[in-house]
C-alpha positions in Angstrom: 207.8 95.3 33.6 204.4 95.3 35.4 203.9 96.7 38.9 203.5 93.2 40.2 206.9 92.1 38.8 208.5 95.2 40.2 207.6 94.5 43.9 207.5 90.8 43.7 204.4 88.5 43.6 204.7 87.4 47.2 204.9 91.0 48.4 202.0 92.0 46.2 199.9 89.1 47.6 200.8 90.0 51.2 199.9 93.7 50.5 196.5 92.6 49.1 195.9 90.2 52.0 196.8 93.0 54.5 194.4 95.4 52.8 191.7 92.7 53.1 192.5 92.2 56.8 194.2 88.8 56.3 197.6 87.8 57.4 199.9 85.1 55.9 203.3 83.8 57.1 205.1 81.4 59.3 204.2 83.2 62.5 200.5 83.4 62.0 198.3 82.6 65.0 195.9 79.8 64.3 197.7 78.5 61.3 199.5 75.1 61.5 201.0 72.6 59.1 201.0 68.8 59.4 203.6 66.8 57.4 203.1 63.2 56.6 204.2 60.5 54.2 202.4 59.2 51.2 202.1 55.5 50.8 200.7 54.5 47.4 199.6 51.0 46.9 199.5 49.9 43.3 198.2 46.6 42.0 198.9 45.7 38.4 196.6 43.6 36.2 197.0 41.9 32.9 193.3 42.1 32.3 191.8 44.7 29.9 190.9 48.1 31.3 187.2 47.4 30.7 187.4 44.1 32.6 189.2 45.7 35.6 186.7 48.6 35.7 183.7 46.2 35.5 185.1 44.1 38.3 185.8 47.1 40.5 182.5 48.7 39.9 180.7 45.4 40.5 182.2 45.2 44.0 181.1 48.7 45.3 177.7 49.9 46.0 176.0 52.3 43.6 173.1 53.9 45.4 171.1 56.8 44.2 173.2 59.4 46.1 170.3 61.9 46.5 168.1 59.2 48.0 170.9 58.0 50.3 171.6 61.5 51.4 167.9 62.1 52.2 167.8 58.8 54.1 170.9 59.7 56.1 169.7 63.2 56.8 166.2 62.0 57.7 167.4 59.2 60.0 165.9 59.5 63.5 168.5 57.3 65.2 172.0 56.1 64.5 170.6 52.6 63.8 168.4 54.1 61.1 171.5 55.8 59.6 173.5 52.6 59.8 170.8 50.7 58.1 170.6 53.1 55.2 174.4 53.0 54.7 174.5 49.2 55.1 171.9 48.7 52.4 173.7 51.0 50.1 177.1 49.4 50.5 178.1 46.3 48.5 179.7 43.2 49.9 182.9 45.1 50.0 181.4 47.5 52.5 182.1 50.5 50.1 180.0 52.9 48.2 181.0 54.7 45.0 180.3 58.4 45.6 181.8 59.7 42.3 183.4 58.6 39.1 185.6 60.9 37.0 186.6 59.8 33.6 189.9 61.7 33.4 190.9 59.9 30.2 187.9 61.3 28.3 189.3 64.8 29.0 192.8 63.9 28.0 191.5 62.2 24.8 189.9 65.5 23.7 193.5 66.8 23.2 195.5 63.7 22.5 193.2 61.5 20.5 191.4 58.3 21.0 194.6 56.2 21.4 195.3 58.0 24.7 195.4 55.4 27.6 192.2 55.3 29.7 192.1 56.6 33.3 189.3 56.8 35.8 189.3 58.3 39.3 186.8 57.0 41.8 185.7 58.4 45.2 184.7 55.4 47.4 184.1 54.9 51.0 181.6 54.4 53.8 180.2 57.1 56.0 180.3 54.8 59.0 184.0 54.1 58.6 184.6 57.8 58.1 182.8 58.6 61.3 185.0 56.2 63.3 188.1 58.0 62.1 186.7 61.6 62.3 185.5 61.2 65.9 189.2 60.7 66.9 190.9 62.9 64.2 188.6 65.5 62.7 191.1 66.1 59.9 190.4 62.5 58.6 187.4 64.1 56.9 189.8 65.7 54.5 190.8 62.2 53.2 187.4 60.4 53.1 186.0 59.2 50.9 189.2 57.8 49.4 190.4 58.0 45.9 191.1 54.9 43.7 192.7 55.5 40.4 192.5 52.9 37.6 194.7 53.7 34.6 196.0 52.0 31.5 199.8 51.8 31.0 202.1 49.9 28.6 202.8 47.3 31.4 199.1 46.7 32.2 196.3 48.3 34.1 197.2 49.9 37.4 194.9 50.2 40.3 196.3 52.7 42.8 195.3 53.9 46.3 197.0 56.2 48.8 196.8 54.5 52.2 194.6 56.3 54.8 196.9 55.1 57.7 199.8 57.0 56.1 197.7 60.2 56.0 196.7 59.8 59.6 200.0 58.7 61.1 201.1 62.3 61.7 198.2 62.8 64.1 199.4 59.9 66.4 195.9 58.7 67.3 195.9 54.9 67.6 192.1 54.6 67.5 191.9 56.5 64.2 194.9 54.5 62.9 193.3 51.2 63.7 190.2 52.2 61.6 192.4 53.5 58.8 194.4 50.3 58.6 191.2 48.3 58.4 190.0 50.6 55.6 193.3 50.2 53.8 193.0 46.4 54.0 189.4 46.6 52.7 190.5 48.8 49.7 193.6 46.6 49.0 191.4 43.5 49.0 189.0 45.2 46.6 191.9 46.2 44.2 193.5 42.8 44.3 190.1 41.1 43.5 189.4 43.5 40.6 192.9 43.0 39.2 192.8 39.1 39.4 
């Protein structure tokens, strides 16, 4: 039995934290927990994975992120910033910030027949701003994640609703923006699936 097993992992971690000048536990000053509910929206499609992905990607903006970041950072006024974001966003009003081909990783172990799965980070800095100015923690959830994956019953497009994340904060101004974002993303998923 190792020394860690003998005193218990939690006690060991607490001892290390204490030695480092850190404190953990229920009574810690400055530490709080928010609890909320998850609301996952899933739209199923009978189209092929490739068709759904093409429709989804065709509906979001694909700016050069380094250029967009430079434009946003270099904006002299909010109008300049809004113009840069507006020109980067597609008709959907959303920008693709990142794309992670999770299926490619899984296929390395399970072979080429493994179902396909891609995770997208999409959003709009102006929408994020409207939520964050009322609830700073909204920045933890934006940009949002859209998951497109292949299953035996079809292609699933899934999204965890922003309004559900922000409900625990009780701020109606932020919730209004979150609901509008949820509707925007739901519309995008339904159109990509149709």
